[in-house]
N, C-alpha and C positions, 0 to 999 in steps of 0.2 A: 119923340120924333128925332131922327138923325139930323145933325147940323147940315144946312144947305139944301134940305129936302122940304119943299113946301106943298101944301095941299092935304087932301084927305085920302085915306085908303078905302077901297071898296072891297067888300067881301066877295070872293069869286066862287065860294061854294063850301059846303059842309061835306066831308068825306066819311065813309063808313070805316069802322075800326079795322076791318080786314084788308083795306087797301093800303099797299105799301108804296104806291107811286101815284103821283098826281100829274096829269097833263093839262096844260092850259091851252085851250084852242083859241087862236087869235080871232077867228071869224065869230065865234060865240060871244066874245067879250069886246068886239069892235076894236081890236088892237091894230095899229097902223104901222106899216114898214117905214123906217126913217125916224120914228119916235123913240124916246127913251121911257122906260117904265121902271118903277121901283116896287119891290116886293118884300113883304115880311110875313111871318106866320106866327100863330099862337097855337098851342096845344090845349085840348080840353078833354077832361075825363070826369069820372064821378067825384073826384076830389076838388075840381075847380078848373080854372084857366091859368095857363102860364103867362109870364110877361111876354111881350112881343120880342121876336128875334131881331137881330141886326138887320138893317135894310140892305137888300141886294139890288143893284142897278143892272138892267138888261136893255140893250138896244136891239131893235128888230130890223132885219134887212129883207129885201126881196129875194126870192129864189134866183139863182143864176139862170141865164137863158139856156135852152137846150142846145146841144151841139148840132152841127149840120150832119146830115147822113154821111156815113163812111163812103169813101170812093175807092174802088179797086185800082191798084197801081199795076197796070199791065206789064210795065218794064221789069218789075221785080217778081211778079207772079209766074207760076209755072203750071205744068200739068197736074202736079201733086200738091201745090200750095197756092194760097191766095194772100197777097199782101194788101192791106188796107191802110188808107190814110184818113185822118179826120182832124178837125180843128179842136184845140183844147179850149174848154170853157173858161172864160176869164173869171178870176176869183173876185167875188163881190164882198 
């Protein structure tokens, strides 16, 4: 166990040998935005199991809010073009 990390790790799945990418779905594993999670992995084949990898810490955040609908700027728009304005989504 890495220094400063307490608790037990929970296995989140066994993956087929032909999969090159693993996606961890927050809803499936009840992960919560605002919490920190620690991950490590082991590899297993017909020869046995590897030692655990170093631990990686990941903090989850909520998705940013959706921007408001764009608004046509009549003063800058013309017969051949439309100028739109919208609010930038704040970075969370």
